[in-house]
C-alpha positions in Angstrom: 0.2 -0.1 0.2 1.0 3.9 -0.9 1.7 6.5 1.7 -1.2 8.5 2.7 -2.9 6.0 1.8 -5.8 3.5 4.2 -7.1 0.5 3.4 -11.1 -1.1 5.3 -11.3 -4.9 5.3 -9.5 -4.3 1.7 -10.2 -1.7 0.7 -8.2 1.8 -0.5 -9.3 4.9 0.4 -8.0 8.0 -0.6 -6.2 10.6 2.0 -8.5 12.3 4.1 -7.1 15.5 3.6 -7.3 14.7 -0.5 -10.4 13.6 0.3 -11.8 16.2 2.0 -10.0 18.9 -1.2 -12.0 16.7 -3.3 -15.6 17.5 -1.3 -14.7 21.5 -0.9 -14.1 21.8 -4.4 -17.9 19.6 -4.5 -19.3 21.5 -3.3 -18.2 24.5 -4.4 -19.1 23.3 -7.6 -22.0 23.1 -6.9 -23.5 26.0 -4.8 -22.5 27.6 -8.2 -24.8 25.8 -10.4 -27.2 25.6 -8.4 -30.4 26.6 -10.3 -32.7 29.7 -10.8 -35.9 28.7 -10.7 -37.9 30.9 -13.4 -40.4 33.2 -11.8 -43.7 32.5 -11.0 -44.6 36.2 -11.0 -44.6 39.1 -13.7 -40.4 39.2 -14.1 -39.0 42.9 -13.2 -35.7 42.5 -13.4 -34.1 39.8 -16.7 -29.8 39.6 -16.4 -28.1 38.0 -19.6 -24.5 38.5 -20.8 -22.0 36.1 -18.8 -24.1 34.1 -16.8 -23.2 30.7 -16.0 -26.9 30.5 -13.8 -29.9 31.3 -15.7 -33.2 30.0 -15.7 -34.7 31.2 -19.7 -32.2 30.5 -22.8 -29.0 32.8 -21.9 -30.7 35.3 -19.6 -31.9 35.2 -15.9 -35.1 36.8 -14.5 -36.0 38.1 -12.0 -39.5 38.4 -10.4 -40.1 40.2 -7.0 -40.5 37.0 -4.6 -37.1 35.5 -5.9 -35.3 39.1 -5.7 -36.4 39.5 -2.6 -35.0 36.1 -1.3 -31.7 37.5 -1.7 -30.2 39.0 0.7 -31.2 41.8 1.7 -29.6 44.9 2.4 -31.7 48.8 3.5 -30.1 52.1 4.1 -31.8 55.8 4.9 -30.7 58.6 2.5 -31.5 61.5 0.5 -31.4 62.2 -3.4 -31.1 64.6 -6.5 -34.7 63.7 -7.1 -36.3 63.6 -3.9 -37.0 65.7 -1.0 -36.8 64.6 2.0 -34.6 61.2 3.0 -36.2 58.2 2.2 -35.8 54.9 3.1 -34.7 52.1 0.7 -34.2 48.2 0.8 -33.4 45.3 -1.4 -30.5 43.4 -2.6 -27.0 44.5 -3.5 -26.1 44.0 -6.9 -23.0 42.4 -6.1 -25.4 39.8 -4.4 -27.2 39.7 -7.4 -24.6 38.9 -10.0 -22.7 35.9 -7.4 -26.0 34.4 -7.5 -25.8 34.4 -11.6 -22.4 33.7 -12.0 -21.6 36.9 -13.9 -18.2 37.1 -15.3 -17.3 40.5 -16.5 -15.9 43.4 -16.1 -18.3 45.6 -16.9 -22.7 46.0 -15.9 -24.4 47.7 -18.8 -27.5 49.0 -16.9 -30.5 49.2 -18.6 -34.2 50.9 -17.8 -37.6 51.1 -19.7 -36.8 53.7 -21.3 -33.3 52.7 -22.9 -31.5 55.1 -21.0 -28.2 53.7 -19.5 -25.3 53.0 -17.7 -22.6 51.2 -17.6 -20.7 50.2 -14.7 -17.6 48.7 -13.6 -17.4 45.7 -12.0 -14.5 47.2 -9.4 -17.1 49.5 -8.9 -19.9 46.5 -8.1 -17.6 44.8 -6.1 -16.6 48.4 -3.2 -19.8 50.2 -3.8 -22.8 49.8 -1.6 -25.1 49.6 -5.0 -28.5 48.7 -4.4 -31.1 47.2 -6.6 -33.8 49.0 -4.8 -37.1 46.7 -4.7 -38.9 49.1 -1.4 -38.9 52.2 -0.4 -39.8 53.5 2.5 -41.8 50.0 3.3 -43.6 50.2 0.1 -43.1 47.8 -2.9 -41.9 50.2 -5.3 -43.7 50.8 -8.2 -43.3 52.0 -12.0 -45.4 55.0 -11.4 -42.3 55.8 -8.6 -39.2 54.8 -10.2 -39.6 51.0 -9.5 -40.0 48.1 -9.6 -36.2 47.9 -9.2 -33.4 51.7 -8.5 -30.1 51.5 -8.5 -28.6 53.4 -5.4 -26.7 54.7 -3.5 -26.8 56.1 0.5 -25.6 58.7 -0.9 -25.8 60.2 2.6 -23.1 57.5 4.2 -21.1 58.3 1.1 -20.8 61.8 0.1 -18.2 60.9 -2.8 -21.2 59.1 -4.3 -23.2 61.8 -4.3 -21.5 63.5 -7.6 -23.5 64.0 -11.0 -20.8 61.0 -12.1 -22.5 58.4 -9.5 -25.8 60.2 -10.3 -26.5 59.4 -13.8 -26.2 55.4 -12.5 -28.9 55.2 -10.2 -31.0 54.6 -12.3 -34.9 53.3 -11.0 -36.8 51.5 -13.3 -34.3 49.1 -14.1 -35.6 46.6 -16.7 -31.9 44.7 -17.8 -28.7 44.2 -16.5 -26.5 42.6 -19.4 -23.0 41.6 -18.5 -20.1 42.3 -20.5 
């Protein structure tokens, strides 16, 4: 028998360290490939581009319940488009991209009116970009900049409270294209 192998009733086994490594790799691949169910409700956000997890042909579609099932984050902030501070709740863009196995150097965010902005993935990793689904505790509606509004906590991070970052805070967000 080779060194490092164990034997039980005449059968040879890999060393436990190798077996542990294989199990870790297998479980991480299993998580990365965790299937994404199709939306049961009205689709509110579509992710396209370089994805490893999809639920439709070459894309991942999300309804409100699917977005709510992802880790939720919240903050209160002022915005240039509202008269007072509001409370925003939703999923971090970085968490959503991780869920769909997104690979690429930028994300093109597109609104219902086709307004779009390209966001560098480095910014996605460092800034708390929130896909807001609830404003002041209520689900966002299209007529009130919803159902998804990309937002930053401008009051907490004044470095993002500039025209450059305001341009990427897209309301009525419909698509994220990973490039």
